N, C-alpha and C positions, 0 to 999 in steps of 0.2 A: 662733517660728522666728527664728534669728539672721540677721544681715545676710549672713553668709557663705553660709548655707543658701539664702537668698533669691536671691543672685547665682548660685549653682549651678543652681537650678531655672530661672532665667531663661535661662542659657546652654543648658540642655537643651532648653528650649522653642524657642529660636532655632534650634538645630541641627535639631530635628524639622520646623520650618516650612520650612527650606531643603532638606531631604532628600526625594527622591521615593521614597516607600515602595513603590510598586507596581513601579517599575523601578530597579534598582541603578545603571544607567548605566555609563559607562566606568571610573570610579574605584571598583572593587569593594572595595578595601581601606578606603577612606574610608567607604563605606557600612557595611561590617562593623563598623568602629570606632564609628560613630554608633549602630548598633543595640545594640552591647554597652554603650553608655553609658546605655541606658534601664533603669530599675529593674524588678526582678521583683516581681510582685504577690503579696501574701499570700493564703491561701485565702479569708479574709474579704473582702478588697478585690475579688478576682476574682468572688466570688459576688454581691457588691453590684452590680458593674458588669454582670454577666450578667443579673441581675434587672431592672436599669434598661433594658437593651436589650430583653429578652424581653417584659416587661410594659408598658413605657412608650415603646418604640421610641426610646430615647435614642441618637442617632447618635454623640454625643461619647463615650458609654460604649463603643460599638463600636470607635471609633478607639483608645481606650486599651487595650482588650483585644487588638487587632491589634498595636499597638506593643509590648506587653509580650511577645508571642510570636514576634516576627520572628527572634530569635536561634535559636529552635527550627527555623524554616524553613531557616536557613543551615546548621544542623547536618545536617538531612536531605539538603539539596541536595548537600552535600559527599560524601555516600555514593554519588552518581551521577556522580562525576567521571571514571570509567573509560570513559565512552561518547564521549569526545572532543567534548562539547558545551560551550558557554559557561557558566561558573559563574553569571554574571549572569543569563542566560536561565533557568537552572534555578531560581534563587532567585525570579525574577519569577513563574514559573509556580507555584512553591510558595506565594508570597504570595497568588495568586489563590485557591488552595485554602484557605488560612488564612482569608481574608475570607469565603468561602462557609461555612466551618465555624462561624465566629463568628456569622454571621447566623442559622444554623439551630440554634445551641446552646440546649439547654433546661437552665436552672440546677437543675431538679428531677431531673435524670437521675442525680445522685449521683456524677458523675465530674468530674475537672478538665478545663478547656478543652483542654489539651495532649493528653490521652488521646483526646478526641473528634476533635481536628483532625488527628491524624496520618494518618488514613485519607484525608481530603480533600486534604491536602498531597501525599501520595504519589500519589494518583489523578491529580492535575493534572500532576505531574512525569512519571509513567508515560506519560500521553497525549502529552506533548511529546516525550519520548525516542523513542517508537514512531513518531511522525510525522516526526522530523528525523534519526534516527540513520542511516537509509539512504534512498535514493530509492525503492527497492522495499520495500513493507511486509513485515516479517518475522513479524509476529504480529497476527492478526485475531480469533481465537477466545479464549475465556477460558483454555483450557488452554495455548494458545500464549503468551499473555501471562505466565502463571505460569512457563512454561519459560524465556522470554526473560530474566526478571529473577532467576531462580534458578540457571540452568545454569552460568553463569560461576563462581559461588561453590562449586558442587558439584564442578567439575572439579579434579583434583589436580595436573595438569600441563598443559603447552602442547600435547601431542600429542592424537591422537584418542582418544575414550573407548573403554575395553575393554568387552566384553560384560557383564562383572561390574559395572562402573561404571554402564552403561546400565540394567541391571536394578535396581540399587540406587536410582538417581535416579528411575526410573519408579515404584517403590514409594513413595519418600519424597514425591513430588509428586502421586501418584495419576493418572498418565497412562500411555499405552501406550509400550512400548519403541520402536516405530517413530516415534512423535512426538518422542521424545528424539533419535533419529538425524537426523530431518528438521530439527529446530531447530539441531542442531550444524552441519549443512551450511549453513544460512542464516546463522548467526553467523560462519562461516568465510569466507563470500563477501565480495567487495569491490565497491563501485560503480566503474564505469568511465565516463569521459567518452566519448560516442559519437564525437566528433571529437577528435583529439589536440590538445593545447595547442600554442601557437606555439613554446614553448621545450622541447618534448618531444624526447627522444633517439630514435634509430632504432628501438630495441626497443619503446618505448611506441607509436610510430606503427604498427609492424607488428602490434601486438596490440590496437589500438583497434578497436572494432566497425565503424566506418565503413570500415576497410580490408578486413575479411574477411566482412562481411555485405552485400556488394553484391548487389543483385537484378538479375541479368543479363536476366531476362525483362521488365524494365520499360524496356528500351532503346527509345526512340520510333521509331528507324529500323527496328529489327527488328519491332516491333509493326505498323507500317504495312505493311511488306513481307509479313508473315504474313497480315494481313487482306486485302491486295490479292490474294495468291495464292489464299486461300480463296474470295474472290468470283469470281475468274477460273475456278477449278475448278468451282464451283457453276453458273456460267453455261454452261460447256462441257458439263457433265453434262446439264443441262436441254435444251440444244440437241440433244444426241445422243438423248435419250429422245423428243423431239418428232419425230424422223425415223422413229419406229416407226409401225406401223399402230395404229389406235385400240384394238383389243383388247389387243395386246401392251403398249402404253403403259399402259393402265388396270390390267392385271395387275401390272406392275412397281410402279406407284404404290400399289396396294392392298396389295401384299405387303411393300414396303420403305420407302415414303415417307409413307404416311398415319399420322396420329396413332394411330388404332385399326387396326392391321394385321389383314388377313384371312388365314385359313388356306387351304390348297389345297382343302379340302372346301367352305369358304365360297364360294370363287370357282367351283368346279365347279357348285355349286347356282345361283350367279348367272348363269353363261353356259350352263347346261344341258349341260355336257360332263363327262367323267370327270376325277377328280383327277389321273390320270396325264397326261391331255392338257394340263391346266393347267400341270403341271410341265414338259412339253416346250416349251410356248409360252414359259414363263418362262426356260428354259435358252437357247432360241434368241434371245430378246430380249436377254439378258445378253451373248451373244456379239456381237450386232450393236452394242450400246452400247460394249463394249470395243474393237471394231474401229474404231468411229467416233472414240473418244477417242485411239486410237493414231495415227490419221492426221492429227490436228489439230496 
């Protein structure tokens, strides 16, 4: 190896030591430039490193495999730029997936590392996007996840999908048409701050949830007044009932206030009188209670 080649390798080694591979940090362009300065492995070199890791747990081999494939993570992360999330964060999550893939890669599988790692990289990025794209989760089932990441690319315009487009998308993705409609609604919705920001204009204040979702029933003054009134009414009712004779009072309580209410025939049997007589006693007792309540 010539002196020039040695110096080049030393520079690359220094750059790698200074670079945080798991987290791109604030200077994303510097990170991307550093990653693209790392050489690509030949099939033979990759297989040798994969065997060293798989059979001999060589962590240095794992490091080299990860370094050589970081550019691929950047390429995949850029395809998710339309969700308004930080590119550095997307790359960071993709790097986690790459490291998991390298750790589990079997050199006897007959595929290159990049082919095996793509699933792991996308899985980590997908999970990050779903957790951070909106406050409210928009996709929880497998079918919803598939719709979330494919619906945008399937739409031909900015407007709502036509019935023909919905049917076509549902067939292509193997989901029901109503699931396509529901996901389109979720993707069209926007998160709102419950309380308006200090620099919000009048329109934003008027449409903030804290403005129109007030729960008037939770007013402490009204709650106290309502509870006090209920207690007063209950106490007044009991006092009016207690003014009745014993049989009339018991019949009202058994008919209307007991947990297990008795019928007219049950009370007729209890007092050894006719059901019609029980009804008359009940009617007269109710009149007396109403008269007593009206006079208070």
